[in-house]
N, CA, C and O atoms as a DFTB+ gen file, in Angstrom:
760 C
 N C O
     1  1      -1.358     -16.353     -25.301
     2  2      -0.563     -16.119     -26.484
     3  2      -1.504     -15.966     -27.666
     4  3      -2.486     -16.702     -27.763
     5  1      -1.226     -15.013     -28.582
     6  2      -2.105     -14.784     -29.722
     7  2      -1.851     -15.823     -30.812
     8  3      -1.466     -16.951     -30.503
     9  1      -2.053     -15.477     -32.044
    10  2      -1.913     -16.425     -33.140
    11  2      -0.468     -16.689     -33.528
    12  3      -0.229     -17.231     -34.607
    13  1       0.487     -16.337     -32.716
    14  2       1.878     -16.642     -32.996
    15  2       2.181     -18.071     -32.557
    16  3       1.362     -18.704     -31.891
    17  1       3.315     -18.563     -32.917
    18  2       3.675     -19.945     -32.634
    19  2       4.614     -19.982     -31.447
    20  3       5.585     -19.227     -31.397
    21  1       4.336     -20.844     -30.501
    22  2       5.226     -20.960     -29.350
    23  2       6.513     -21.650     -29.758
    24  3       6.565     -22.333     -30.781
    25  1       7.543     -21.471     -28.964
    26  2       8.848     -22.016     -29.289
    27  2       8.833     -23.529     -29.377
    28  3       9.700     -24.103     -30.037
    29  1       7.903     -24.183     -28.752
    30  2       7.876     -25.630     -28.761
    31  2       7.161     -26.228     -29.949
    32  3       7.091     -27.453     -30.046
    33  1       6.622     -25.426     -30.867
    34  2       5.889     -25.953     -32.003
    35  2       6.827     -26.633     -32.989
    36  3       7.661     -25.984     -33.620
    37  1       6.680     -27.938     -33.112
    38  2       7.517     -28.710     -34.028
    39  2       7.270     -28.291     -35.464
    40  3       8.216     -28.178     -36.244
    41  1       6.025     -28.059     -35.825
    42  2       5.704     -27.654     -37.193
    43  2       6.335     -26.307     -37.521
    44  3       6.875     -26.129     -38.613
    45  1       6.275     -25.368     -36.601
    46  2       6.876     -24.059     -36.824
    47  2       8.390     -24.180     -36.976
    48  3       8.984     -23.537     -37.841
    49  1       8.996     -24.984     -36.155
    50  2      10.443     -25.178     -36.237
    51  2      10.821     -25.799     -37.567
    52  3      11.769     -25.354     -38.213
    53  1      10.093     -26.820     -37.983
    54  2      10.353     -27.457     -39.276
    55  2      10.158     -26.462     -40.415
    56  3      10.955     -26.425     -41.353
    57  1       9.099     -25.654     -40.338
    58  2       8.861     -24.653     -41.370
    59  2       9.975     -23.630     -41.462
    60  3      10.398     -23.264     -42.559
    61  1      10.455     -23.165     -40.310
    62  2      11.545     -22.196     -40.326
    63  2      12.848     -22.812     -40.830
    64  3      13.643     -22.132     -41.478
    65  1      13.073     -24.093     -40.539
    66  2      14.251     -24.771     -41.099
    67  2      14.139     -24.866     -42.619
    68  3      15.106     -24.599     -43.332
    69  1      12.961     -25.245     -43.115
    70  2      12.749     -25.343     -44.560
    71  2      12.946     -23.986     -45.229
    72  3      13.597     -23.887     -46.269
    73  1      12.381     -22.946     -44.628
    74  2      12.539     -21.601     -45.175
    75  2      14.005     -21.183     -45.158
    76  3      14.513     -20.642     -46.140
    77  1      14.684     -21.435     -44.037
    78  2      16.085     -21.049     -43.910
    79  2      16.978     -21.734     -44.926
    80  3      17.808     -21.084     -45.562
    81  1      16.818     -23.040     -45.086
    82  2      17.661     -23.772     -46.040
    83  2      17.401     -23.326     -47.470
    84  3      18.332     -23.185     -48.263
    85  1      16.140     -23.106     -47.796
    86  2      15.803     -22.660     -49.146
    87  2      16.363     -21.276     -49.425
    88  3      16.942     -21.036     -50.485
    89  1      16.191     -20.365     -48.476
    90  2      16.734     -19.012     -48.651
    91  2      18.257     -19.033     -48.755
    92  3      18.834     -18.298     -49.556
    93  1      18.906     -19.868     -47.954
    94  2      20.371     -19.962     -48.036
    95  2      20.816     -20.474     -49.404
    96  3      21.735     -19.913     -50.001
    97  1      20.182     -21.523     -49.904
    98  2      20.562     -22.081     -51.210
    99  2      20.327     -21.061     -52.325
   100  3      21.196     -20.850     -53.171
   101  1      19.160     -20.437     -52.322
   102  2      18.833     -19.427     -53.323
   103  2      19.781     -18.230     -53.204
   104  3      20.312     -17.745     -54.203
   105  1      19.985     -17.763     -51.972
   106  2      20.806     -16.584     -51.746
   107  2      22.262     -16.781     -52.104
   108  3      22.851     -15.945     -52.789
   109  1      22.852     -17.876     -51.651
   110  2      24.266     -18.132     -51.958
   111  2      24.446     -18.278     -53.466
   112  3      25.427     -17.787     -54.025
   113  1      23.503     -18.952     -54.128
   114  2      23.569     -19.041     -55.585
   115  2      23.471     -17.686     -56.246
   116  3      24.142     -17.428     -57.245
   117  1      22.638     -16.816     -55.697
   118  2      22.461     -15.488     -56.263
   119  2      23.645     -14.557     -56.064
   120  3      23.819     -13.606     -56.826
   121  1      24.460     -14.818     -55.048
   122  2      25.608     -13.938     -54.788
   123  2      26.731     -14.125     -55.786
   124  3      27.494     -13.193     -56.040
   125  1      26.845     -15.309     -56.355
   126  2      27.934     -15.588     -57.284
   127  2      29.257     -15.869     -56.605
   128  3      30.291     -15.865     -57.273
   129  1      29.269     -16.113     -55.301
   130  2      30.536     -16.339     -54.596
   131  2      31.099     -17.742     -54.815
   132  3      32.282     -17.973     -54.567
   133  1      30.281     -18.672     -55.270
   134  2      30.762     -20.023     -55.567
   135  2      30.707     -20.203     -57.083
   136  3      29.649     -20.060     -57.696
   137  1      31.864     -20.519     -57.681
   138  2      31.921     -20.699     -59.128
   139  2      30.932     -21.763     -59.584
   140  3      30.761     -22.794     -58.933
   141  1      30.293     -21.498     -60.702
   142  2      29.367     -22.424     -61.354
   143  2      28.145     -22.770     -60.512
   144  3      27.525     -23.810     -60.733
   145  1      27.790     -21.926     -59.556
   146  2      26.570     -22.111     -58.769
   147  2      25.745     -20.834     -58.905
   148  3      26.207     -19.742     -58.574
   149  1      24.519     -20.990     -59.398
   150  2      23.611     -19.855     -59.575
   151  2      22.355     -20.078     -58.746
   152  3      22.112     -21.183     -58.262
   153  1      21.574     -19.045     -58.585
   154  2      20.319     -19.170     -57.847
   155  2      19.432     -20.236     -58.467
   156  3      18.749     -20.962     -57.744
   157  1      19.426     -20.345     -59.787
   158  2      18.594     -21.340     -60.465
   159  2      18.985     -22.780     -60.107
   160  3      18.182     -23.696     -60.285
   161  1      20.200     -22.986     -59.610
   162  2      20.620     -24.322     -59.185
   163  2      19.899     -24.774     -57.919
   164  3      19.959     -25.949     -57.557
   165  1      19.223     -23.854     -57.251
   166  2      18.458     -24.188     -56.046
   167  2      17.019     -24.559     -56.380
   168  3      16.202     -24.719     -55.473
   169  1      16.689     -24.700     -57.669
   170  2      15.296     -24.928     -58.081
   171  2      14.698     -26.201     -57.483
   172  3      13.555     -26.175     -57.025
   173  1      15.429     -27.300     -57.475
   174  2      14.873     -28.550     -56.928
   175  2      14.631     -28.426     -55.427
   176  3      13.586     -28.843     -54.929
   177  1      15.593     -27.854     -54.705
   178  2      15.406     -27.656     -53.265
   179  2      14.254     -26.694     -53.011
   180  3      13.457     -26.902     -52.097
   181  1      14.164     -25.642     -53.818
   182  2      13.076     -24.677     -53.647
   183  2      11.722     -25.324     -53.903
   184  3      10.756     -25.028     -53.201
   185  1      11.639     -26.195     -54.888
   186  2      10.368     -26.847     -55.214
   187  2       9.903     -27.747     -54.083
   188  3       8.755     -27.658     -53.649
   189  1      10.785     -28.610     -53.605
   190  2      10.362     -29.648     -52.659
   191  2      10.471     -29.233     -51.201
   192  3       9.566     -29.520     -50.418
   193  1      11.545     -28.572     -50.815
   194  2      11.711     -28.168     -49.414
   195  2      11.019     -26.829     -49.161
   196  3      10.189     -26.715     -48.258
   197  1      11.361     -25.825     -49.955
   198  2      10.757     -24.515     -49.783
   199  2       9.330     -24.458     -50.275
   200  3       8.540     -23.654     -49.781
   201  1       8.982     -25.294     -51.237
   202  2       7.639     -25.288     -51.783
   203  2       6.705     -26.242     -51.071
   204  3       5.841     -25.823     -50.301
   205  1       6.879     -27.518     -51.329
   206  2       5.947     -28.525     -50.809
   207  2       6.009     -28.626     -49.282
   208  3       4.977     -28.533     -48.618
   209  1       7.201     -28.814     -48.720
   210  2       7.313     -28.994     -47.260
   211  2       6.829     -27.751     -46.512
   212  3       6.130     -27.868     -45.505
   213  1       7.194     -26.570     -46.995
   214  2       6.784     -25.339     -46.324
   215  2       5.274     -25.126     -46.447
   216  3       4.631     -24.679     -45.497
   217  1       4.706     -25.444     -47.612
   218  2       3.262     -25.315     -47.793
   219  2       2.513     -26.254     -46.851
   220  3       1.528     -25.854     -46.229
   221  1       2.973     -27.499     -46.742
   222  2       2.334     -28.463     -45.841
   223  2       2.466     -27.998     -44.389
   224  3       1.515     -28.107     -43.614
   225  1       3.632     -27.485     -44.021
   226  2       3.806     -26.944     -42.662
   227  2       2.818     -25.803     -42.428
   228  3       2.265     -25.671     -41.336
   229  1       2.597     -24.984     -43.450
   230  2       1.621     -23.898     -43.340
   231  2       0.211     -24.412     -43.105
   232  3      -0.536     -23.848     -42.306
   233  1      -0.152     -25.479     -43.799
   234  2      -1.479     -26.068     -43.599
   235  2      -1.630     -26.600     -42.171
   236  3      -2.677     -26.423     -41.548
   237  1      -0.592     -27.245     -41.660
   238  2      -0.640     -27.733     -40.277
   239  2      -0.758     -26.580     -39.286
   240  3      -1.501     -26.675     -38.309
   241  1      -0.039     -25.503     -39.531
   242  2      -0.109     -24.341     -38.653
   243  2      -1.500     -23.707     -38.701
   244  3      -2.037     -23.313     -37.666
   245  1      -2.077     -23.608     -39.885
   246  2      -3.433     -23.062     -40.007
   247  2      -4.433     -23.957     -39.279
   248  3      -5.331     -23.463     -38.597
   249  1      -4.278     -25.265     -39.423
   250  2      -5.172     -26.207     -38.744
   251  2      -5.060     -26.077     -37.226
   252  3      -6.048     -26.241     -36.511
   253  1      -3.858     -25.782     -36.737
   254  2      -3.637     -25.629     -35.295
   255  2      -4.091     -24.259     -34.782
   256  3      -4.013     -23.992     -33.583
   257  1      -4.563     -23.395     -35.676
   258  2      -5.038     -22.082     -35.256
   259  2      -3.977     -20.999     -35.258
   260  3      -4.208     -19.908     -34.737
   261  1      -2.825     -21.281     -35.831
   262  2      -1.735     -20.308     -35.881
   263  2      -1.788     -19.582     -37.226
   264  3      -1.039     -19.896     -38.151
   265  1      -2.689     -18.606     -37.310
   266  2      -2.964     -17.926     -38.566
   267  2      -1.785     -17.194     -39.165
   268  3      -1.568     -17.261     -40.375
   269  1      -1.022     -16.498     -38.346
   270  2       0.103     -15.719     -38.852
   271  2       1.167     -16.618     -39.488
   272  3       1.572     -16.403     -40.630
   273  1       1.607     -17.613     -38.743
   274  2       2.652     -18.500     -39.248
   275  2       2.114     -19.387     -40.367
   276  3       2.825     -19.655     -41.336
   277  1       0.876     -19.843     -40.246
   278  2       0.284     -20.671     -41.294
   279  2       0.183     -19.930     -42.609
   280  3       0.490     -20.485     -43.664
   281  1      -0.246     -18.680     -42.554
   282  2      -0.336     -17.866     -43.767
   283  2       1.042     -17.655     -44.370
   284  3       1.217     -17.760     -45.584
   285  1       2.021     -17.358     -43.523
   286  2       3.382     -17.131     -44.011
   287  2       3.941     -18.382     -44.683
   288  3       4.460     -18.312     -45.797
   289  1       3.836     -19.514     -44.015
   290  2       4.402     -20.749     -44.569
   291  2       3.683     -21.184     -45.836
   292  3       4.331     -21.563     -46.811
   293  1       2.350     -21.137     -45.840
   294  2       1.602     -21.557     -47.029
   295  2       1.879     -20.603     -48.195
   296  3       2.078     -21.049     -49.325
   297  1       1.892     -19.298     -47.928
   298  2       2.170     -18.326     -48.983
   299  2       3.575     -18.458     -49.540
   300  3       3.773     -18.443     -50.755
   301  1       4.552     -18.589     -48.647
   302  2       5.937     -18.735     -49.108
   303  2       6.160     -20.087     -49.766
   304  3       6.973     -20.205     -50.682
   305  1       5.445     -21.108     -49.306
   306  2       5.526     -22.416     -49.969
   307  2       5.034     -22.321     -51.407
   308  3       5.634     -22.903     -52.311
   309  1       3.939     -21.588     -51.620
   310  2       3.428     -21.384     -52.980
   311  2       4.452     -20.623     -53.826
   312  3       4.674     -20.955     -54.991
   313  1       5.072     -19.602     -53.231
   314  2       6.106     -18.854     -53.958
   315  2       7.247     -19.768     -54.383
   316  3       7.614     -19.807     -55.558
   317  1       7.809     -20.506     -53.421
   318  2       8.976     -21.328     -53.746
   319  2       8.641     -22.429     -54.741
   320  3       9.466     -22.765     -55.591
   321  1       7.432     -22.999     -54.648
   322  2       7.038     -24.022     -55.610
   323  2       6.939     -23.418     -57.011
   324  3       7.433     -23.996     -57.979
   325  1       6.298     -22.257     -57.113
   326  2       6.170     -21.597     -58.416
   327  2       7.541     -21.199     -58.966
   328  3       7.813     -21.387     -60.152
   329  1       8.398     -20.655     -58.114
   330  2       9.734     -20.264     -58.565
   331  2      10.541     -21.487     -58.977
   332  3      11.181     -21.478     -60.028
   333  1      10.520     -22.530     -58.171
   334  2      11.312     -23.720     -58.457
   335  2      10.884     -24.435     -59.727
   336  3      11.731     -24.883     -60.501
   337  1       9.589     -24.546     -59.949
   338  2       9.116     -25.241     -61.150
   339  2       9.236     -24.371     -62.397
   340  3       9.316     -24.895     -63.508
   341  1       9.251     -23.050     -62.229
   342  2       9.366     -22.154     -63.378
   343  2      10.777     -21.699     -63.670
   344  3      11.022     -21.079     -64.704
   345  1      11.710     -21.993     -62.783
   346  2      13.089     -21.547     -62.965
   347  2      13.677     -22.183     -64.222
   348  3      13.605     -23.397     -64.413
   349  1      14.248     -21.354     -65.058
   350  2      14.851     -21.841     -66.289
   351  2      13.840     -22.126     -67.389
   352  3      14.180     -22.753     -68.393
   353  1      12.594     -21.672     -67.215
   354  2      11.543     -21.949     -68.196
   355  2      11.608     -21.011     -69.400
   356  3      10.785     -21.117     -70.308
   357  1      12.554     -20.116     -69.416
   358  2      12.707     -19.229     -70.554
   359  2      11.818     -18.005     -70.531
   360  3      11.538     -17.434     -71.585
   361  1      11.370     -17.590     -69.370
   362  2      10.555     -16.378     -69.262
   363  2      11.425     -15.153     -69.559
   364  3      12.638     -15.173     -69.353
   365  1      10.794     -14.109     -70.037
   366  2      11.529     -12.879     -70.299
   367  2      12.023     -12.277     -68.986
   368  3      11.520     -12.598     -67.910
   369  1      13.011     -11.408     -69.098
   370  2      13.536     -10.729     -67.907
   371  2      12.449      -9.894     -67.250
   372  3      12.394      -9.791     -66.024
   373  1      11.596      -9.305     -68.056
   374  2      10.513      -8.486     -67.512
   375  2       9.513      -9.349     -66.739
   376  3       9.041      -8.953     -65.673
   377  1       9.194     -10.524     -67.275
   378  2       8.266     -11.427     -66.586
   379  2       8.878     -11.918     -65.279
   380  3       8.188     -11.997     -64.263
   381  1      10.166     -12.248     -65.299
   382  2      10.843     -12.686     -64.075
   383  2      10.874     -11.558     -63.047
   384  3      10.671     -11.796     -61.856
   385  1      11.128     -10.336     -63.502
   386  2      11.138      -9.187     -62.594
   387  2       9.774      -8.932     -61.984
   388  3       9.661      -8.663     -60.788
   389  1       8.737      -9.017     -62.809
   390  2       7.384      -8.827     -62.308
   391  2       7.028      -9.904     -61.288
   392  3       6.419      -9.604     -60.261
   393  1       7.396     -11.143     -61.557
   394  2       7.148     -12.251     -60.631
   395  2       7.764     -11.942     -59.266
   396  3       7.105     -12.090     -58.238
   397  1       9.018     -11.515     -59.258
   398  2       9.700     -11.229     -57.994
   399  2       9.074     -10.039     -57.262
   400  3       8.916     -10.078     -56.042
   401  1       8.723      -9.001     -57.986
   402  2       8.133      -7.818     -57.347
   403  2       6.760      -8.156     -56.763
   404  3       6.430      -7.709     -55.665
   405  1       5.967      -8.933     -57.482
   406  2       4.652      -9.318     -56.953
   407  2       4.783     -10.136     -55.675
   408  3       4.031      -9.924     -54.725
   409  1       5.728     -11.064     -55.645
   410  2       5.918     -11.861     -54.428
   411  2       6.555     -11.044     -53.314
   412  3       6.382     -11.360     -52.136
   413  1       7.287     -10.001     -53.672
   414  2       7.824      -9.099     -52.648
   415  2       6.680      -8.422     -51.900
   416  3       6.813      -8.095     -50.721
   417  1       5.559      -8.213     -52.585
   418  2       4.392      -7.628     -51.926
   419  2       3.862      -8.559     -50.838
   420  3       3.493      -8.096     -49.758
   421  1       3.818      -9.872     -51.109
   422  2       3.421     -10.833     -50.075
   423  2       4.401     -10.762     -48.913
   424  3       3.995     -10.712     -47.752
   425  1       5.678     -10.759     -49.226
   426  2       6.698     -10.720     -48.185
   427  2       6.604      -9.438     -47.357
   428  3       6.833      -9.459     -46.148
   429  1       6.271      -8.333     -48.004
   430  2       6.083      -7.079     -47.271
   431  2       4.896      -7.191     -46.321
   432  3       4.956      -6.697     -45.195
   433  1       3.819      -7.836     -46.764
   434  2       2.668      -8.067     -45.888
   435  2       3.062      -8.923     -44.693
   436  3       2.633      -8.658     -43.570
   437  1       3.876      -9.949     -44.928
   438  2       4.333     -10.810     -43.833
   439  2       5.209     -10.036     -42.859
   440  3       5.140     -10.246     -41.648
   441  1       6.032      -9.139     -43.394
   442  2       6.886      -8.304     -42.536
   443  2       6.030      -7.431     -41.624
   444  3       6.292      -7.327     -40.426
   445  1       5.012      -6.811     -42.196
   446  2       4.123      -5.955     -41.397
   447  2       3.361      -6.782     -40.367
   448  3       3.190      -6.346     -39.229
   449  1       2.905      -7.961     -40.753
   450  2       2.141      -8.813     -39.839
   451  2       3.009      -9.369     -38.720
   452  3       2.489      -9.753     -37.673
   453  1       4.319      -9.420     -38.921
   454  2       5.228      -9.981     -37.924
   455  2       5.652      -8.972     -36.877
   456  3       6.542      -9.255     -36.076
   457  1       5.034      -7.798     -36.864
   458  2       5.461      -6.741     -35.938
   459  2       5.412      -7.183     -34.477
   460  3       6.219      -6.706     -33.679
   461  1       4.507      -8.064     -34.102
   462  2       4.435      -8.532     -32.725
   463  2       5.141      -9.852     -32.501
   464  3       5.092     -10.405     -31.402
   465  1       5.801     -10.366     -33.537
   466  2       6.420     -11.693     -33.453
   467  2       7.879     -11.673     -33.051
   468  3       8.473     -12.729     -32.830
   469  1       8.455     -10.520     -32.954
   470  2       9.851     -10.440     -32.563
   471  2      10.731      -9.979     -33.712
   472  3      10.366     -10.070     -34.884
   473  1      11.878      -9.493     -33.346
   474  2      12.830      -8.931     -34.300
   475  2      13.333      -9.971     -35.291
   476  3      13.555      -9.655     -36.460
   477  1      13.513     -11.194     -34.840
   478  2      14.045     -12.228     -35.713
   479  2      13.090     -12.508     -36.871
   480  3      13.509     -12.522     -38.028
   481  1      11.827     -12.729     -36.574
   482  2      10.841     -13.030     -37.607
   483  2      10.685     -11.847     -38.545
   484  3      10.681     -12.024     -39.763
   485  1      10.558     -10.663     -38.009
   486  2      10.402      -9.481     -38.837
   487  2      11.649      -9.252     -39.695
   488  3      11.539      -8.830     -40.846
   489  1      12.813      -9.523     -39.150
   490  2      14.056      -9.381     -39.906
   491  2      14.144     -10.352     -41.067
   492  3      14.569      -9.980     -42.161
   493  1      13.743     -11.594     -40.835
   494  2      13.756     -12.593     -41.909
   495  2      12.846     -12.157     -43.044
   496  3      13.253     -12.169     -44.206
   497  1      11.616     -11.773     -42.719
   498  2      10.675     -11.369     -43.758
   499  2      11.090     -10.057     -44.411
   500  3      10.892      -9.879     -45.613
   501  1      11.660      -9.139     -43.639
   502  2      12.141      -7.880     -44.198
   503  2      13.282      -8.095     -45.184
   504  3      13.306      -7.492     -46.256
   505  1      14.226      -8.956     -44.817
   506  2      15.332      -9.261     -45.734
   507  2      14.842     -10.008     -46.969
   508  3      15.354      -9.791     -48.067
   509  1      13.863     -10.876     -46.800
   510  2      13.283     -11.563     -47.956
   511  2      12.628     -10.544     -48.885
   512  3      12.783     -10.633     -50.103
   513  1      11.902      -9.579     -48.329
   514  2      11.285      -8.527     -49.143
   515  2      12.345      -7.766     -49.923
   516  3      12.198      -7.544     -51.125
   517  1      13.409      -7.370     -49.241
   518  2      14.500      -6.649     -49.895
   519  2      15.116      -7.496     -51.010
   520  3      15.391      -6.991     -52.098
   521  1      15.327      -8.765     -50.738
   522  2      15.913      -9.659     -51.724
   523  2      15.040      -9.766     -52.977
   524  3      15.535      -9.677     -54.101
   525  1      13.740      -9.957     -52.770
   526  2      12.840     -10.094     -53.917
   527  2      12.748      -8.791     -54.711
   528  3      12.721      -8.811     -55.941
   529  1      12.700      -7.659     -54.007
   530  2      12.662      -6.368     -54.704
   531  2      13.925      -6.132     -55.521
   532  3      13.849      -5.738     -56.685
   533  1      15.079      -6.369     -54.919
   534  2      16.340      -6.163     -55.636
   535  2      16.466      -7.116     -56.816
   536  3      16.922      -6.722     -57.889
   537  1      16.063      -8.370     -56.621
   538  2      16.125      -9.339     -57.718
   539  2      15.173      -8.941     -58.843
   540  3      15.515      -9.047     -60.021
   541  1      13.980      -8.482     -58.473
   542  2      13.015      -8.059     -59.479
   543  2      13.478      -6.834     -60.249
   544  3      13.410      -6.806     -61.478
   545  1      13.951      -5.817     -59.529
   546  2      14.440      -4.599     -60.182
   547  2      15.669      -4.920     -61.026
   548  3      15.836      -4.389     -62.124
   549  1      16.532      -5.801     -60.499
   550  2      17.706      -6.212     -61.259
   551  2      17.340      -6.896     -62.559
   552  3      18.007      -6.698     -63.575
   553  1      16.276      -7.708     -62.540
   554  2      15.820      -8.368     -63.767
   555  2      15.249      -7.341     -64.745
   556  3      15.539      -7.401     -65.940
   557  1      14.443      -6.403     -64.251
   558  2      13.892      -5.355     -65.123
   559  2      14.998      -4.527     -65.762
   560  3      14.957      -4.246     -66.960
   561  1      15.983      -4.137     -64.966
   562  2      17.028      -3.217     -65.418
   563  2      18.238      -3.933     -66.007
   564  3      19.200      -3.281     -66.413
   565  1      18.205      -5.252     -66.061
   566  2      19.344      -6.045     -66.527
   567  2      20.608      -5.655     -65.755
   568  3      21.674      -5.443     -66.333
   569  1      20.453      -5.567     -64.428
   570  2      21.549      -5.166     -63.539
   571  2      21.888      -6.343     -62.621
   572  3      21.265      -6.525     -61.576
   573  1      22.867      -7.126     -63.018
   574  2      23.218      -8.319     -62.241
   575  2      23.747      -7.959     -60.852
   576  3      23.650      -8.773     -59.934
   577  1      24.302      -6.761     -60.678
   578  2      24.799      -6.354     -59.357
   579  2      23.645      -6.294     -58.354
   580  3      23.816      -6.677     -57.197
   581  1      22.485      -5.821     -58.781
   582  2      21.324      -5.788     -57.881
   583  2      20.896      -7.208     -57.510
   584  3      20.516      -7.464     -56.367
   585  1      20.957      -8.115     -58.459
   586  2      20.635      -9.517     -58.180
   587  2      21.594     -10.123     -57.163
   588  3      21.177     -10.885     -56.291
   589  1      22.876      -9.785     -57.273
   590  2      23.861     -10.300     -56.304
   591  2      23.608      -9.731     -54.908
   592  3      23.721     -10.452     -53.917
   593  1      23.269      -8.451     -54.824
   594  2      22.944      -7.855     -53.522
   595  2      21.684      -8.510     -52.963
   596  3      21.600      -8.783     -51.766
   597  1      20.711      -8.762     -53.827
   598  2      19.506      -9.494     -53.419
   599  2      19.839     -10.888     -52.918
   600  3      19.209     -11.381     -51.981
   601  1      20.820     -11.525     -53.533
   602  2      21.275     -12.839     -53.079
   603  2      21.832     -12.784     -51.664
   604  3      21.565     -13.664     -50.847
   605  1      22.611     -11.739     -51.380
   606  2      23.149     -11.585     -50.021
   607  2      22.029     -11.372     -49.010
   608  3      22.073     -11.914     -47.906
   609  1      21.018     -10.578     -49.389
   610  2      19.880     -10.356     -48.481
   611  2      19.143     -11.668     -48.225
   612  3      18.743     -11.944     -47.094
   613  1      18.961     -12.480     -49.271
   614  2      18.298     -13.781     -49.103
   615  2      19.130     -14.704     -48.214
   616  3      18.581     -15.406     -47.364
   617  1      20.447     -14.709     -48.405
   618  2      21.312     -15.563     -47.581
   619  2      21.241     -15.147     -46.110
   620  3      21.194     -16.002     -45.226
   621  1      21.232     -13.849     -45.847
   622  2      21.107     -13.379     -44.462
   623  2      19.750     -13.751     -43.873
   624  3      19.661     -14.144     -42.710
   625  1      18.694     -13.628     -44.677
   626  2      17.362     -14.037     -44.216
   627  2      17.354     -15.530     -43.909
   628  3      16.769     -15.961     -42.915
   629  1      18.001     -16.312     -44.759
   630  2      18.083     -17.754     -44.537
   631  2      18.817     -18.094     -43.250
   632  3      18.404     -18.982     -42.505
   633  1      19.903     -17.387     -42.997
   634  2      20.633     -17.609     -41.741
   635  2      19.759     -17.267     -40.538
   636  3      19.779     -17.969     -39.528
   637  1      18.992     -16.180     -40.653
   638  2      18.099     -15.784     -39.563
   639  2      17.024     -16.827     -39.297
   640  3      16.768     -17.177     -38.145
   641  1      16.391     -17.329     -40.364
   642  2      15.352     -18.358     -40.206
   643  2      15.958     -19.642     -39.644
   644  3      15.380     -20.271     -38.757
   645  1      17.121     -20.025     -40.163
   646  2      17.792     -21.229     -39.659
   647  2      18.139     -21.060     -38.179
   648  3      17.896     -21.962     -37.378
   649  1      18.706     -19.910     -37.815
   650  2      19.089     -19.709     -36.416
   651  2      17.871     -19.748     -35.505
   652  3      17.917     -20.366     -34.441
   653  1      16.788     -19.100     -35.903
   654  2      15.580     -19.099     -35.078
   655  2      15.070     -20.504     -34.822
   656  3      14.699     -20.835     -33.695
   657  1      15.048     -21.333     -35.854
   658  2      14.586     -22.716     -35.700
   659  2      15.566     -23.529     -34.858
   660  3      15.160     -24.304     -33.992
   661  1      16.844     -23.348     -35.118
   662  2      17.855     -24.088     -34.368
   663  2      17.867     -23.648     -32.909
   664  3      18.059     -24.477     -32.019
   665  1      17.667     -22.368     -32.652
   666  2      17.606     -21.867     -31.277
   667  2      16.449     -22.515     -30.523
   668  3      16.562     -22.822     -29.336
   669  1      15.348     -22.715     -31.219
   670  2      14.199     -23.367     -30.602
   671  2      14.524     -24.817     -30.248
   672  3      14.182     -25.290     -29.164
   673  1      15.180     -25.509     -31.162
   674  2      15.531     -26.911     -30.920
   675  2      16.595     -27.057     -29.833
   676  3      16.492     -27.917     -28.959
   677  1      17.611     -26.212     -29.902
   678  2      18.760     -26.340     -29.000
   679  2      18.640     -25.497     -27.733
   680  3      19.511     -25.552     -26.864
   681  1      17.558     -24.712     -27.626
   682  2      17.344     -23.816     -26.494
   683  2      18.471     -22.798     -26.367
   684  3      18.950     -22.500     -25.273
   685  1      18.880     -22.269     -27.530
   686  2      19.881     -21.207     -27.584
   687  2      19.214     -19.864     -27.348
   688  3      17.994     -19.754     -27.475
   689  1      19.984     -18.843     -27.009
   690  2      19.404     -17.508     -26.841
   691  2      18.940     -16.933     -28.174
   692  3      19.503     -17.223     -29.230
   693  1      17.905     -16.117     -28.094
   694  2      17.435     -15.400     -29.270
   695  2      17.970     -13.982     -29.219
   696  3      18.762     -13.647     -28.339
   697  1      17.542     -13.144     -30.157
   698  2      18.017     -11.756     -30.177
   699  2      17.648     -11.007     -28.909
   700  3      18.333     -10.060     -28.521
   701  1      16.571     -11.426     -28.264
   702  2      16.152     -10.749     -27.037
   703  2      17.007     -11.152     -25.842
   704  3      16.840     -10.628     -24.741
   705  1      17.933     -12.095     -26.071
   706  2      18.800     -12.529     -24.994
   707  2      18.187     -13.610     -24.130
   708  3      18.800     -14.055     -23.160
   709  1      16.968     -14.040     -24.476
   710  2      16.324     -15.119     -23.734
   711  2      16.562     -16.427     -24.453
   712  3      16.860     -16.444     -25.647
   713  1      16.433     -17.497     -23.745
   714  2      16.577     -18.806     -24.357
   715  2      15.257     -19.184     -25.002
   716  3      14.202     -19.082     -24.377
   717  1      15.317     -19.620     -26.253
   718  2      14.114     -20.032     -26.973
   719  2      13.477     -21.201     -26.231
   720  3      14.156     -22.139     -25.813
   721  1      12.161     -21.122     -26.079
   722  2      11.441     -22.206     -25.429
   723  2      11.282     -22.020     -23.937
   724  3      10.669     -22.858     -23.275
   725  1      11.823     -20.932     -23.387
   726  2      11.693     -20.686     -21.945
   727  2      11.151     -19.300     -21.717
   728  3      11.599     -18.337     -22.340
   729  1      10.218     -19.198     -20.852
   730  2       9.673     -17.886     -20.514
   731  2       8.426     -17.581     -21.302
   732  3       8.231     -18.100     -22.401
   733  1       7.586     -16.741     -20.745
   734  2       6.329     -16.424     -21.414
   735  2       6.532     -15.582     -22.659
   736  3       7.319     -14.635     -22.662
   737  1       5.816     -15.935     -23.712
   738  2       5.812     -15.129     -24.925
   739  2       7.029     -15.273     -25.786
   740  3       7.115     -14.588     -26.806
   741  1       7.972     -16.109     -25.453
   742  2       9.157     -16.282     -26.289
   743  2       8.753     -17.098     -27.498
   744  3       8.135     -18.153     -27.355
   745  1       9.096     -16.624     -28.689
   746  2       8.715     -17.331     -29.906
   747  2       9.914     -18.017     -30.523
   748  3      11.059     -17.723     -30.180
   749  1       9.647     -18.919     -31.419
   750  2      10.697     -19.712     -32.036
   751  2      11.701     -18.853     -32.798
   752  3      12.871     -19.222     -32.904
   753  1      11.271     -17.738     -33.318
   754  2      12.176     -16.915     -34.107
   755  2      12.356     -15.530     -33.531
   756  3      12.798     -14.636     -34.252
   757  1      12.048     -15.315     -32.318
   758  2      12.260     -13.977     -31.804
   759  2      11.975     -13.903     -30.390
   760  3      12.103     -12.836     -29.789
């Protein structure tokens, strides 16, 4: 097996759960489907679960030799920590848009790097890229509809990350129709 994470990796499973929960909280807030709940309300969860916990999981993955997943978790942990601590700081719409577009570039790199990791992993990172791009463009253009669509993309990415981690824990089937944790080359998220 290359630098991908096997389905039995506890750190990878924990990282995908942290990513999934953070994306779900951010995404559902961004959609506007729940009254009085906004994406910024996910700032504390993003800081500690998506930021600190995901970054630490990334360090453990890097230490274990899992470069792809370690880079993804550490990079996304840095993103969520920066977003969570800066949320509501009064930055201009242009600065917020630039922040999202720059981090979308990291997410695009993760999407490309996940090409051998399975459809689930690539889908999560692809939807995250779409979410960040739409949120960034929406901030630049003052178009809240784009932000809401970005919220839906983030929520779907969160569901994908959550399902991949849960499939690994519960030995549920993945998109390939195989049970996570059984068979050669089966990964936690694809």
